A tleap script that builds the chain and sets N, CA, C and O, in Angstrom:
source leaprc.protein.ff14SB
mol = sequence {
  NMET TYR ASP PRO TYR GLN TRP PRO GLU ILE
  VAL PHE PHE ASP GLY HIE CYS ILE LEU CYS
  ASN ARG THR VAL ASP PHE LEU LEU ARG LYS
  ASP ARG LYS GLN ARG LEU LYS TYR ALA SER
  LEU GLN SER ASP LEU SER ARG THR PHE LEU
  LEU GLN ILE ASN ALA GLN ALA LEU LYS GLU
  ASP THR VAL ILE PHE TYR HIE LYS GLY GLN
  LEU LEU VAL ARG SER ASP ALA VAL LEU LYS
  ILE ALA GLY ILE LEU GLY PHE PRO TYR SER
  ILE LEU ILE VAL PHE LYS ILE ILE PRO ARG
  GLY TRP ARG ASP HIE ILE TYR ASP TYR ILE
  ALA ARG ASN ARG PHE SER TRP PHE GLY ARG
  ASN SER THR CYS ARG MET PRO ASP ASP GLN
  THR ARG GLU ARG ILE ILE CGLY
}
set mol.1.N position { 2.933 22.923 25.466 }
set mol.1.CA position { 2.041 21.803 25.693 }
set mol.1.C position { 0.925 21.842 24.639 }
set mol.1.O position { 0.375 22.902 24.340 }
set mol.2.N position { 0.603 20.671 24.086 }
set mol.2.CA position { -0.399 20.585 23.033 }
set mol.2.C position { -1.660 19.942 23.581 }
set mol.2.O position { -1.601 19.041 24.418 }
set mol.3.N position { -2.781 20.408 23.108 }
set mol.3.CA position { -4.062 19.837 23.486 }
set mol.3.C position { -4.343 18.669 22.544 }
set mol.3.O position { -4.560 18.887 21.352 }
set mol.4.N position { -4.344 17.436 23.050 }
set mol.4.CA position { -4.580 16.280 22.179 }
set mol.4.C position { -5.925 16.323 21.468 }
set mol.4.O position { -6.106 15.662 20.446 }
set mol.5.N position { -6.866 17.088 21.995 }
set mol.5.CA position { -8.184 17.138 21.369 }
set mol.5.C position { -8.302 18.251 20.335 }
set mol.5.O position { -9.325 18.369 19.661 }
set mol.6.N position { -7.260 19.067 20.209 }
set mol.6.CA position { -7.259 20.116 19.192 }
set mol.6.C position { -7.290 19.495 17.794 }
set mol.6.O position { -7.955 19.999 16.889 }
set mol.7.N position { -6.564 18.401 17.642 }
set mol.7.CA position { -6.529 17.658 16.376 }
set mol.7.C position { -6.859 16.205 16.695 }
set mol.7.O position { -5.958 15.444 17.050 }
set mol.8.N position { -8.126 15.795 16.579 }
set mol.8.CA position { -8.495 14.448 17.006 }
set mol.8.C position { -7.988 13.315 16.116 }
set mol.8.O position { -8.030 12.156 16.527 }
set mol.9.N position { -7.509 13.621 14.901 }
set mol.9.CA position { -7.032 12.573 14.004 }
set mol.9.C position { -5.749 13.037 13.327 }
set mol.9.O position { -5.772 13.861 12.412 }
set mol.10.N position { -4.624 12.488 13.796 }
set mol.10.CA position { -3.317 12.901 13.282 }
set mol.10.C position { -2.565 11.682 12.762 }
set mol.10.O position { -2.457 10.666 13.449 }
set mol.11.N position { -2.049 11.795 11.547 }
set mol.11.CA position { -1.190 10.771 10.956 }
set mol.11.C position { 0.255 11.233 11.171 }
set mol.11.O position { 0.660 12.277 10.658 }
set mol.12.N position { 1.030 10.452 11.930 }
set mol.12.CA position { 2.450 10.728 12.131 }
set mol.12.C position { 3.223 9.842 11.165 }
set mol.12.O position { 3.009 8.631 11.125 }
set mol.13.N position { 4.122 10.439 10.386 }
set mol.13.CA position { 4.819 9.715 9.332 }
set mol.13.C position { 6.290 10.095 9.311 }
set mol.13.O position { 6.686 11.123 9.861 }
set mol.14.N position { 7.101 9.250 8.667 }
set mol.14.CA position { 8.528 9.521 8.510 }
set mol.14.C position { 8.704 10.572 7.420 }
set mol.14.O position { 8.454 10.303 6.246 }
set mol.15.N position { 9.129 11.752 7.803 }
set mol.15.CA position { 9.270 12.858 6.858 }
set mol.15.C position { 10.384 12.680 5.845 }
set mol.15.O position { 10.402 13.376 4.830 }
set mol.16.N position { 11.310 11.770 6.090 }
set mol.16.CA position { 12.408 11.531 5.148 }
set mol.16.C position { 12.056 10.467 4.108 }
set mol.16.O position { 12.717 10.370 3.074 }
set mol.17.N position { 11.047 9.692 4.367 }
set mol.17.CA position { 10.680 8.551 3.520 }
set mol.17.C position { 9.848 9.021 2.321 }
set mol.17.O position { 8.799 9.642 2.491 }
set mol.18.N position { 10.323 8.722 1.120 }
set mol.18.CA position { 9.595 9.111 -0.090 }
set mol.18.C position { 8.261 8.362 -0.173 }
set mol.18.O position { 7.251 8.963 -0.541 }
set mol.19.N position { 8.232 7.076 0.156 }
set mol.19.CA position { 6.971 6.328 0.166 }
set mol.19.C position { 5.982 6.970 1.131 }
set mol.19.O position { 4.807 7.128 0.799 }
set mol.20.N position { 6.443 7.337 2.310 }
set mol.20.CA position { 5.572 7.953 3.316 }
set mol.20.C position { 5.035 9.291 2.824 }
set mol.20.O position { 3.854 9.589 3.000 }
set mol.21.N position { 5.891 10.095 2.212 }
set mol.21.CA position { 5.460 11.391 1.692 }
set mol.21.C position { 4.475 11.235 0.541 }
set mol.21.O position { 3.527 12.012 0.431 }
set mol.22.N position { 4.685 10.252 -0.306 }
set mol.22.CA position { 3.732 10.000 -1.393 }
set mol.22.C position { 2.391 9.541 -0.824 }
set mol.22.O position { 1.332 9.881 -1.351 }
set mol.23.N position { 2.450 8.768 0.253 }
set mol.23.CA position { 1.220 8.326 0.911 }
set mol.23.C position { 0.474 9.526 1.492 }
set mol.23.O position { -0.749 9.611 1.382 }
set mol.24.N position { 1.206 10.451 2.108 }
set mol.24.CA position { 0.575 11.669 2.632 }
set mol.24.C position { -0.033 12.470 1.488 }
set mol.24.O position { -1.140 12.990 1.631 }
set mol.25.N position { 0.655 12.584 0.363 }
set mol.25.CA position { 0.096 13.281 -0.802 }
set mol.25.C position { -1.223 12.633 -1.235 }
set mol.25.O position { -2.196 13.326 -1.532 }
set mol.26.N position { -1.243 11.299 -1.266 }
set mol.26.CA position { -2.444 10.553 -1.630 }
set mol.26.C position { -3.569 10.853 -0.634 }
set mol.26.O position { -4.702 11.130 -1.028 }
set mol.27.N position { -3.242 10.794 0.655 }
set mol.27.CA position { -4.252 11.046 1.682 }
set mol.27.C position { -4.791 12.470 1.610 }
set mol.27.O position { -5.988 12.691 1.792 }
set mol.28.N position { -3.919 13.427 1.348 }
set mol.28.CA position { -4.355 14.817 1.212 }
set mol.28.C position { -5.384 14.964 0.088 }
set mol.28.O position { -6.335 15.735 0.207 }
set mol.29.N position { -5.186 14.220 -1.000 }
set mol.29.CA position { -6.126 14.281 -2.131 }
set mol.29.C position { -7.428 13.542 -1.838 }
set mol.29.O position { -8.503 14.012 -2.210 }
set mol.30.N position { -7.341 12.395 -1.178 }
set mol.30.CA position { -8.510 11.521 -1.013 }
set mol.30.C position { -9.349 11.832 0.221 }
set mol.30.O position { -10.510 11.427 0.284 }
set mol.31.N position { -8.803 12.527 1.184 }
set mol.31.CA position { -9.534 12.891 2.401 }
set mol.31.C position { -10.371 14.135 2.101 }
set mol.31.O position { -10.005 15.251 2.468 }
set mol.32.N position { -11.484 13.921 1.438 }
set mol.32.CA position { -12.309 15.034 0.952 }
set mol.32.C position { -12.900 15.872 2.084 }
set mol.32.O position { -13.128 17.071 1.924 }
set mol.33.N position { -13.144 15.238 3.223 }
set mol.33.CA position { -13.698 15.970 4.373 }
set mol.33.C position { -12.610 16.667 5.180 }
set mol.33.O position { -12.901 17.393 6.130 }
set mol.34.N position { -11.360 16.442 4.798 }
set mol.34.CA position { -10.188 17.053 5.443 }
set mol.34.C position { -10.193 16.833 6.958 }
set mol.34.O position { -9.954 17.756 7.737 }
set mol.35.N position { -10.469 15.602 7.351 }
set mol.35.CA position { -10.481 15.243 8.772 }
set mol.35.C position { -9.078 15.045 9.320 }
set mol.35.O position { -8.809 15.338 10.485 }
set mol.36.N position { -8.184 14.544 8.470 }
set mol.36.CA position { -6.860 14.148 8.928 }
set mol.36.C position { -5.880 15.310 8.945 }
set mol.36.O position { -5.878 16.159 8.054 }
set mol.37.N position { -5.051 15.327 9.977 }
set mol.37.CA position { -3.908 16.232 10.063 }
set mol.37.C position { -2.665 15.363 9.958 }
set mol.37.O position { -2.735 14.154 10.177 }
set mol.38.N position { -1.535 15.961 9.629 }
set mol.38.CA position { -0.306 15.210 9.381 }
set mol.38.C position { 0.862 15.862 10.096 }
set mol.38.O position { 0.958 17.087 10.170 }
set mol.39.N position { 1.750 15.026 10.622 }
set mol.39.CA position { 2.944 15.541 11.292 }
set mol.39.C position { 4.090 14.561 11.065 }
set mol.39.O position { 3.941 13.351 11.240 }
set mol.40.N position { 5.226 15.106 10.674 }
set mol.40.CA position { 6.429 14.294 10.507 }
set mol.40.C position { 6.899 13.821 11.882 }
set mol.40.O position { 6.880 14.586 12.847 }
set mol.41.N position { 7.314 12.580 11.966 }
set mol.41.CA position { 7.825 12.043 13.238 }
set mol.41.C position { 9.075 12.784 13.701 }
set mol.41.O position { 9.416 12.742 14.883 }
set mol.42.N position { 9.756 13.460 12.787 }
set mol.42.CA position { 10.968 14.187 13.134 }
set mol.42.C position { 10.667 15.573 13.718 }
set mol.42.O position { 11.575 16.237 14.218 }
set mol.43.N position { 9.434 16.008 13.661 }
set mol.43.CA position { 9.105 17.366 14.102 }
set mol.43.C position { 9.053 17.476 15.622 }
set mol.43.O position { 8.795 16.503 16.330 }
set mol.44.N position { 9.306 18.683 16.096 }
set mol.44.CA position { 9.202 18.952 17.531 }
set mol.44.C position { 7.783 18.718 18.020 }
set mol.44.O position { 7.579 18.200 19.118 }
set mol.45.N position { 6.796 19.100 17.204 }
set mol.45.CA position { 5.405 18.882 17.586 }
set mol.45.C position { 5.137 17.410 17.844 }
set mol.45.O position { 4.508 17.059 18.842 }
set mol.46.N position { 5.610 16.541 16.950 }
set mol.46.CA position { 5.383 15.100 17.114 }
set mol.46.C position { 6.031 14.581 18.384 }
set mol.46.O position { 5.404 13.860 19.161 }
set mol.47.N position { 7.284 14.947 18.591 }
set mol.47.CA position { 7.980 14.471 19.789 }
set mol.47.C position { 7.263 14.915 21.057 }
set mol.47.O position { 7.043 14.114 21.965 }
set mol.48.N position { 6.902 16.182 21.115 }
set mol.48.CA position { 6.228 16.713 22.293 }
set mol.48.C position { 4.858 16.076 22.476 }
set mol.48.O position { 4.500 15.665 23.580 }
set mol.49.N position { 4.099 15.996 21.399 }
set mol.49.CA position { 2.750 15.437 21.451 }
set mol.49.C position { 2.773 13.988 21.909 }
set mol.49.O position { 2.014 13.604 22.799 }
set mol.50.N position { 3.645 13.176 21.302 }
set mol.50.CA position { 3.688 11.757 21.641 }
set mol.50.C position { 4.182 11.534 23.065 }
set mol.50.O position { 3.715 10.618 23.740 }
set mol.51.N position { 5.115 12.352 23.530 }
set mol.51.CA position { 5.548 12.253 24.933 }
set mol.51.C position { 4.429 12.669 25.877 }
set mol.51.O position { 4.240 12.065 26.932 }
set mol.52.N position { 3.699 13.690 25.498 }
set mol.52.CA position { 2.623 14.202 26.328 }
set mol.52.C position { 1.524 13.166 26.554 }
set mol.52.O position { 0.945 13.096 27.638 }
set mol.53.N position { 1.240 12.366 25.531 }
set mol.53.CA position { 0.195 11.357 25.694 }
set mol.53.C position { 0.783 10.020 26.138 }
set mol.53.O position { 0.134 8.977 26.058 }
set mol.54.N position { 2.029 10.082 26.608 }
set mol.54.CA position { 2.717 8.905 27.162 }
set mol.54.C position { 2.900 7.784 26.154 }
set mol.54.O position { 2.856 6.608 26.517 }
set mol.55.N position { 3.104 8.136 24.897 }
set mol.55.CA position { 3.391 7.124 23.881 }
set mol.55.C position { 4.829 6.655 24.059 }
set mol.55.O position { 5.728 7.453 24.323 }
set mol.56.N position { 5.027 5.375 23.914 }
set mol.56.CA position { 6.381 4.836 23.985 }
set mol.56.C position { 7.191 5.372 22.816 }
set mol.56.O position { 6.643 5.772 21.789 }
set mol.57.N position { 8.497 5.371 22.993 }
set mol.57.CA position { 9.366 5.768 21.880 }
set mol.57.C position { 9.160 4.785 20.738 }
set mol.57.O position { 9.411 3.589 20.889 }
set mol.58.N position { 8.710 5.278 19.616 }
set mol.58.CA position { 8.455 4.434 18.456 }
set mol.58.C position { 9.464 4.762 17.374 }
set mol.58.O position { 9.917 5.900 17.249 }
set mol.59.N position { 9.804 3.760 16.604 }
set mol.59.CA position { 10.756 3.951 15.515 }
set mol.59.C position { 10.138 4.829 14.431 }
set mol.59.O position { 8.918 4.902 14.286 }
set mol.60.N position { 10.996 5.481 13.688 }
set mol.60.CA position { 10.520 6.328 12.607 }
set mol.60.C position { 10.028 5.522 11.411 }
set mol.60.O position { 9.523 6.099 10.448 }
set mol.61.N position { 10.167 4.204 11.454 }
set mol.61.CA position { 9.642 3.388 10.360 }
set mol.61.C position { 8.212 2.935 10.643 }
set mol.61.O position { 7.695 2.043 9.971 }
set mol.62.N position { 7.581 3.545 11.628 }
set mol.62.CA position { 6.242 3.146 12.038 }
set mol.62.C position { 5.266 4.287 11.817 }
set mol.62.O position { 5.445 5.385 12.345 }
set mol.63.N position { 4.230 4.019 11.031 }
set mol.63.CA position { 3.167 5.016 10.913 }
set mol.63.C position { 2.369 4.946 12.216 }
set mol.63.O position { 2.054 3.869 12.721 }
set mol.64.N position { 2.059 6.113 12.733 }
set mol.64.CA position { 1.289 6.213 13.969 }
set mol.64.C position { 0.051 7.038 13.651 }
set mol.64.O position { 0.139 8.091 13.018 }
set mol.65.N position { -1.091 6.558 14.091 }
set mol.65.CA position { -2.333 7.288 13.873 }
set mol.65.C position { -2.983 7.553 15.218 }
set mol.65.O position { -3.384 6.629 15.926 }
set mol.66.N position { -3.078 8.818 15.553 }
set mol.66.CA position { -3.763 9.237 16.767 }
set mol.66.C position { -5.208 9.486 16.381 }
set mol.66.O position { -5.504 10.391 15.602 }
set mol.67.N position { -6.110 8.677 16.930 }
set mol.67.CA position { -7.518 8.746 16.548 }
set mol.67.C position { -8.380 8.888 17.800 }
set mol.67.O position { -8.632 7.914 18.509 }
set mol.68.N position { -8.823 10.108 18.058 }
set mol.68.CA position { -9.749 10.386 19.161 }
set mol.68.C position { -9.293 9.779 20.483 }
set mol.68.O position { -10.055 9.100 21.171 }
set mol.69.N position { -8.027 10.040 20.822 }
set mol.69.CA position { -7.490 9.580 22.093 }
set mol.69.C position { -6.843 8.216 22.067 }
set mol.69.O position { -6.253 7.799 23.064 }
set mol.70.N position { -6.937 7.514 20.965 }
set mol.70.CA position { -6.358 6.176 20.828 }
set mol.70.C position { -5.162 6.235 19.879 }
set mol.70.O position { -5.201 6.929 18.864 }
set mol.71.N position { -4.107 5.505 20.216 }
set mol.71.CA position { -2.913 5.465 19.382 }
set mol.71.C position { -2.872 4.131 18.644 }
set mol.71.O position { -2.832 3.068 19.262 }
set mol.72.N position { -2.883 4.201 17.323 }
set mol.72.CA position { -2.812 3.004 16.483 }
set mol.72.C position { -1.496 3.028 15.725 }
set mol.72.O position { -1.043 4.089 15.296 }
set mol.73.N position { -0.882 1.866 15.559 }
set mol.73.CA position { 0.389 1.783 14.850 }
set mol.73.C position { 0.333 0.692 13.789 }
set mol.73.O position { -0.491 -0.222 13.832 }
set mol.74.N position { 1.247 0.833 12.836 }
set mol.74.CA position { 1.481 -0.135 11.775 }
set mol.74.C position { 0.191 -0.478 11.030 }
set mol.74.O position { -0.529 0.425 10.603 }
set mol.75.N position { -0.110 -1.762 10.868 }
set mol.75.CA position { -1.246 -2.153 10.025 }
set mol.75.C position { -2.577 -1.684 10.606 }
set mol.75.O position { -3.493 -1.369 9.847 }
set mol.76.N position { -2.708 -1.628 11.924 }
set mol.76.CA position { -3.951 -1.110 12.514 }
set mol.76.C position { -4.167 0.344 12.115 }
set mol.76.O position { -5.293 0.748 11.822 }
set mol.77.N position { -3.097 1.129 12.103 }
set mol.77.CA position { -3.189 2.537 11.696 }
set mol.77.C position { -3.612 2.638 10.230 }
set mol.77.O position { -4.500 3.420 9.889 }
set mol.78.N position { -2.980 1.853 9.375 }
set mol.78.CA position { -3.279 1.895 7.938 }
set mol.78.C position { -4.747 1.547 7.687 }
set mol.78.O position { -5.418 2.223 6.909 }
set mol.79.N position { -5.239 0.514 8.331 }
set mol.79.CA position { -6.623 0.095 8.105 }
set mol.79.C position { -7.625 1.119 8.640 }
set mol.79.O position { -8.659 1.354 8.015 }
set mol.80.N position { -7.334 1.721 9.772 }
set mol.80.CA position { -8.232 2.740 10.335 }
set mol.80.C position { -8.282 3.966 9.415 }
set mol.80.O position { -9.353 4.522 9.172 }
set mol.81.N position { -7.124 4.377 8.913 }
set mol.81.CA position { -7.074 5.520 7.997 }
set mol.81.C position { -7.868 5.211 6.731 }
set mol.81.O position { -8.614 6.060 6.244 }
set mol.82.N position { -7.713 4.004 6.199 }
set mol.82.CA position { -8.462 3.608 5.001 }
set mol.82.C position { -9.965 3.672 5.269 }
set mol.82.O position { -10.733 4.095 4.405 }
set mol.83.N position { -10.379 3.261 6.448 }
set mol.83.CA position { -11.795 3.322 6.806 }
set mol.83.C position { -12.317 4.750 6.850 }
set mol.83.O position { -13.453 5.012 6.454 }
set mol.84.N position { -11.499 5.664 7.325 }
set mol.84.CA position { -11.896 7.070 7.414 }
set mol.84.C position { -12.060 7.688 6.022 }
set mol.84.O position { -12.902 8.564 5.825 }
set mol.85.N position { -11.255 7.230 5.061 }
set mol.85.CA position { -11.347 7.776 3.701 }
set mol.85.C position { -12.672 7.446 3.029 }
set mol.85.O position { -13.085 8.138 2.098 }
set mol.86.N position { -13.328 6.417 3.483 }
set mol.86.CA position { -14.597 6.018 2.878 }
set mol.86.C position { -14.385 5.111 1.676 }
set mol.86.O position { -13.262 4.715 1.361 }
set mol.87.N position { -15.491 4.793 1.014 }
set mol.87.CA position { -15.473 3.892 -0.127 }
set mol.87.C position { -14.690 4.523 -1.273 }
set mol.87.O position { -14.835 5.723 -1.506 }
set mol.88.N position { -13.888 3.789 -1.979 }
set mol.88.CA position { -13.632 2.353 -1.978 }
set mol.88.C position { -12.516 1.916 -1.013 }
set mol.88.O position { -12.297 0.720 -0.823 }
set mol.89.N position { -11.820 2.872 -0.413 }
set mol.89.CA position { -10.663 2.540 0.431 }
set mol.89.C position { -11.072 1.795 1.702 }
set mol.89.O position { -10.302 1.000 2.240 }
set mol.90.N position { -12.270 2.056 2.166 }
set mol.90.CA position { -12.745 1.397 3.385 }
set mol.90.C position { -12.902 -0.114 3.210 }
set mol.90.O position { -13.016 -0.846 4.193 }
set mol.91.N position { -12.906 -0.573 1.976 }
set mol.91.CA position { -12.984 -2.017 1.718 }
set mol.91.C position { -11.774 -2.730 2.317 }
set mol.91.O position { -11.855 -3.912 2.654 }
set mol.92.N position { -10.656 -2.021 2.452 }
set mol.92.CA position { -9.449 -2.626 3.028 }
set mol.92.C position { -9.661 -3.137 4.449 }
set mol.92.O position { -8.862 -3.929 4.948 }
set mol.93.N position { -10.719 -2.696 5.096 }
set mol.93.CA position { -11.010 -3.131 6.460 }
set mol.93.C position { -11.191 -4.645 6.519 }
set mol.93.O position { -11.032 -5.234 7.588 }
set mol.94.N position { -11.519 -5.291 5.402 }
set mol.94.CA position { -11.666 -6.752 5.413 }
set mol.94.C position { -10.365 -7.438 5.848 }
set mol.94.O position { -10.391 -8.577 6.314 }
set mol.95.N position { -9.226 -6.745 5.696 }
set mol.95.CA position { -7.954 -7.325 6.111 }
set mol.95.C position { -7.833 -7.450 7.627 }
set mol.95.O position { -6.879 -8.046 8.127 }
set mol.96.N position { -8.802 -6.887 8.365 }
set mol.96.CA position { -8.822 -7.051 9.820 }
set mol.96.C position { -8.998 -8.520 10.212 }
set mol.96.O position { -8.656 -8.913 11.328 }
set mol.97.N position { -9.531 -9.330 9.293 }
set mol.97.CA position { -9.703 -10.753 9.610 }
set mol.97.C position { -8.356 -11.484 9.673 }
set mol.97.O position { -8.248 -12.553 10.274 }
set mol.98.N position { -7.347 -10.904 9.053 }
set mol.98.CA position { -5.995 -11.471 9.126 }
set mol.98.C position { -5.407 -11.080 10.473 }
set mol.98.O position { -5.471 -9.914 10.862 }
set mol.99.N position { -4.837 -12.038 11.185 }
set mol.99.CA position { -4.261 -11.710 12.496 }
set mol.99.C position { -3.251 -10.559 12.404 }
set mol.99.O position { -2.472 -10.468 11.455 }
set mol.100.N position { -3.288 -9.690 13.412 }
set mol.100.CA position { -2.427 -8.502 13.436 }
set mol.100.C position { -0.956 -8.874 13.237 }
set mol.100.O position { -0.244 -8.170 12.520 }
set mol.101.N position { -0.493 -9.937 13.839 }
set mol.101.CA position { 0.900 -10.350 13.699 }
set mol.101.C position { 1.300 -10.564 12.252 }
set mol.101.O position { 2.393 -10.171 11.845 }
set mol.102.N position { 0.441 -11.172 11.484 }
set mol.102.CA position { 0.720 -11.395 10.064 }
set mol.102.C position { 0.707 -10.078 9.300 }
set mol.102.O position { 1.590 -9.806 8.487 }
set mol.103.N position { -0.323 -9.256 9.580 }
set mol.103.CA position { -0.416 -7.960 8.901 }
set mol.103.C position { 0.812 -7.109 9.217 }
set mol.103.O position { 1.390 -6.486 8.327 }
set mol.104.N position { 1.203 -7.088 10.487 }
set mol.104.CA position { 2.353 -6.280 10.886 }
set mol.104.C position { 3.654 -6.831 10.325 }
set mol.104.O position { 4.588 -6.068 10.079 }
set mol.105.N position { 3.733 -8.138 10.117 }
set mol.105.CA position { 4.925 -8.725 9.494 }
set mol.105.C position { 5.096 -8.176 8.070 }
set mol.105.O position { 6.203 -7.819 7.668 }
set mol.106.N position { 4.013 -8.111 7.326 }
set mol.106.CA position { 4.053 -7.549 5.966 }
set mol.106.C position { 4.396 -6.063 6.037 }
set mol.106.O position { 5.215 -5.575 5.257 }
set mol.107.N position { 3.774 -5.348 6.967 }
set mol.107.CA position { 4.067 -3.925 7.157 }
set mol.107.C position { 5.554 -3.731 7.451 }
set mol.107.O position { 6.195 -2.871 6.847 }
set mol.108.N position { 6.107 -4.516 8.369 }
set mol.108.CA position { 7.515 -4.393 8.748 }
set mol.108.C position { 8.448 -4.692 7.575 }
set mol.108.O position { 9.489 -4.049 7.433 }
set mol.109.N position { 8.087 -5.654 6.741 }
set mol.109.CA position { 8.896 -5.980 5.564 }
set mol.109.C position { 8.979 -4.772 4.626 }
set mol.109.O position { 10.054 -4.427 4.137 }
set mol.110.N position { 7.836 -4.142 4.386 }
set mol.110.CA position { 7.818 -2.951 3.530 }
set mol.110.C position { 8.602 -1.815 4.190 }
set mol.110.O position { 9.372 -1.121 3.527 }
set mol.111.N position { 8.404 -1.629 5.497 }
set mol.111.CA position { 9.092 -0.549 6.225 }
set mol.111.C position { 10.614 -0.724 6.178 }
set mol.111.O position { 11.348 0.250 6.016 }
set mol.112.N position { 11.079 -1.961 6.319 }
set mol.112.CA position { 12.528 -2.222 6.285 }
set mol.112.C position { 13.133 -1.904 4.925 }
set mol.112.O position { 14.293 -1.501 4.840 }
set mol.113.N position { 12.365 -2.080 3.875 }
set mol.113.CA position { 12.878 -1.939 2.507 }
set mol.113.C position { 12.474 -0.643 1.824 }
set mol.113.O position { 12.821 -0.441 0.661 }
set mol.114.N position { 11.766 0.227 2.493 }
set mol.114.CA position { 11.195 1.406 1.838 }
set mol.114.C position { 12.241 2.336 1.250 }
set mol.114.O position { 12.014 2.917 0.189 }
set mol.115.N position { 13.378 2.490 1.911 }
set mol.115.CA position { 14.401 3.401 1.382 }
set mol.115.C position { 15.069 2.819 0.139 }
set mol.115.O position { 15.338 3.548 -0.816 }
set mol.116.N position { 15.338 1.514 0.143 }
set mol.116.CA position { 15.977 0.920 -1.034 }
set mol.116.C position { 15.003 0.850 -2.212 }
set mol.116.O position { 15.429 0.943 -3.363 }
set mol.117.N position { 13.721 0.691 -1.947 }
set mol.117.CA position { 12.733 0.617 -3.017 }
set mol.117.C position { 12.310 1.989 -3.526 }
set mol.117.O position { 12.136 2.166 -4.732 }
set mol.118.N position { 12.140 2.957 -2.642 }
set mol.118.CA position { 11.552 4.245 -3.017 }
set mol.118.C position { 12.485 5.437 -2.835 }
set mol.118.O position { 12.270 6.485 -3.443 }
set mol.119.N position { 13.500 5.294 -2.019 }
set mol.119.CA position { 14.444 6.386 -1.791 }
set mol.119.C position { 14.160 7.137 -0.500 }
set mol.119.O position { 13.217 6.851 0.238 }
set mol.120.N position { 15.031 8.113 -0.271 }
set mol.120.CA position { 14.980 8.890 0.973 }
set mol.120.C position { 15.216 10.359 0.648 }
set mol.120.O position { 16.100 10.698 -0.140 }
set mol.121.N position { 14.423 11.217 1.257 }
set mol.121.CA position { 14.626 12.662 1.128 }
set mol.121.C position { 15.684 13.102 2.135 }
set mol.121.O position { 15.769 12.549 3.232 }
set mol.122.N position { 16.479 14.084 1.767 }
set mol.122.CA position { 17.495 14.581 2.695 }
set mol.122.C position { 16.890 15.495 3.756 }
set mol.122.O position { 17.473 15.683 4.824 }
set mol.123.N position { 15.721 16.062 3.464 }
set mol.123.CA position { 15.031 16.920 4.426 }
set mol.123.C position { 13.567 16.511 4.517 }
set mol.123.O position { 13.041 15.854 3.618 }
set mol.124.N position { 12.925 16.896 5.591 }
set mol.124.CA position { 11.497 16.622 5.747 }
set mol.124.C position { 10.699 17.577 4.868 }
set mol.124.O position { 11.168 18.658 4.512 }
set mol.125.N position { 9.510 17.165 4.533 }
set mol.125.CA position { 8.643 17.990 3.691 }
set mol.125.C position { 8.199 19.229 4.445 }
set mol.125.O position { 8.031 19.213 5.664 }
set mol.126.N position { 8.018 20.277 3.710 }
set mol.126.CA position { 7.494 21.528 4.255 }
set mol.126.C position { 6.123 21.754 3.637 }
set mol.126.O position { 5.946 21.544 2.437 }
set mol.127.N position { 5.164 22.173 4.425 }
set mol.127.CA position { 3.831 22.410 3.854 }
set mol.127.C position { 3.834 23.599 2.906 }
set mol.127.O position { 4.545 24.581 3.122 }
set mol.128.N position { 3.035 23.500 1.862 }
set mol.128.CA position { 2.864 24.639 0.960 }
set mol.128.C position { 1.596 25.381 1.381 }
set mol.128.O position { 0.973 25.018 2.378 }
set mol.129.N position { 1.212 26.402 0.644 }
set mol.129.CA position { 0.046 27.205 1.007 }
set mol.129.C position { -1.240 26.379 1.073 }
set mol.129.O position { -2.107 26.644 1.906 }
set mol.130.N position { -1.365 25.375 0.194 }
set mol.130.CA position { -2.580 24.566 0.150 }
set mol.130.C position { -2.665 23.563 1.299 }
set mol.130.O position { -3.764 23.158 1.680 }
set mol.131.N position { -1.521 23.155 1.858 }
set mol.131.CA position { -1.535 22.124 2.890 }
set mol.131.C position { -1.143 22.638 4.271 }
set mol.131.O position { -1.074 21.860 5.223 }
set mol.132.N position { -0.890 23.926 4.390 }
set mol.132.CA position { -0.400 24.495 5.644 }
set mol.132.C position { -1.293 24.191 6.846 }
set mol.132.O position { -0.781 23.953 7.940 }
set mol.133.N position { -2.610 24.195 6.670 }
set mol.133.CA position { -3.522 23.935 7.785 }
set mol.133.C position { -3.634 22.458 8.110 }
set mol.133.O position { -4.113 22.101 9.187 }
set mol.134.N position { -3.204 21.594 7.205 }
set mol.134.CA position { -3.362 20.153 7.411 }
set mol.134.C position { -2.063 19.484 7.830 }
set mol.134.O position { -2.096 18.470 8.528 }
set mol.135.N position { -0.918 20.027 7.422 }
set mol.135.CA position { 0.369 19.496 7.864 }
set mol.135.C position { 0.814 20.365 9.033 }
set mol.135.O position { 1.259 21.499 8.853 }
set mol.136.N position { 0.686 19.810 10.230 }
set mol.136.CA position { 0.835 20.609 11.445 }
set mol.136.C position { 2.204 20.513 12.074 }
set mol.136.O position { 2.516 21.262 13.000 }
set mol.137.N position { 3.018 19.610 11.590 }
set mol.137.CA position { 4.347 19.482 12.192 }
set mol.137.C position { 5.299 18.714 11.337 }
set mol.137.O position { 6.455 18.525 11.715 }
savepdb mol mol.pdb
quit
């Protein structure tokens, strides 16, 4: 059993998706305060954690952001993460004025095409010595 408050901000991502892994690499570099933790959706930790907090079964093409007890998905997750990174990335919050349905439609289009555009890894990423404390699953 995992304590949801042990890691108050977790980015759950598709570990096989090259675009998703590159995004995690970007976040690891830009999150200077190292607030964010990361877990592949394929990991046992993710499955257990998401079931424990009663999250519905979500597709692996959906970024999920657990933020202080709240579960954000798709474009809401992306915008919240951008806000946490601070300036200049927090400027993306202006896209909140666009209705969620429209934002999520664009998100879904990218998610559907991510493997054909960017490729797919045969295995999930493994943390190295520098990221071991931040990639938790």
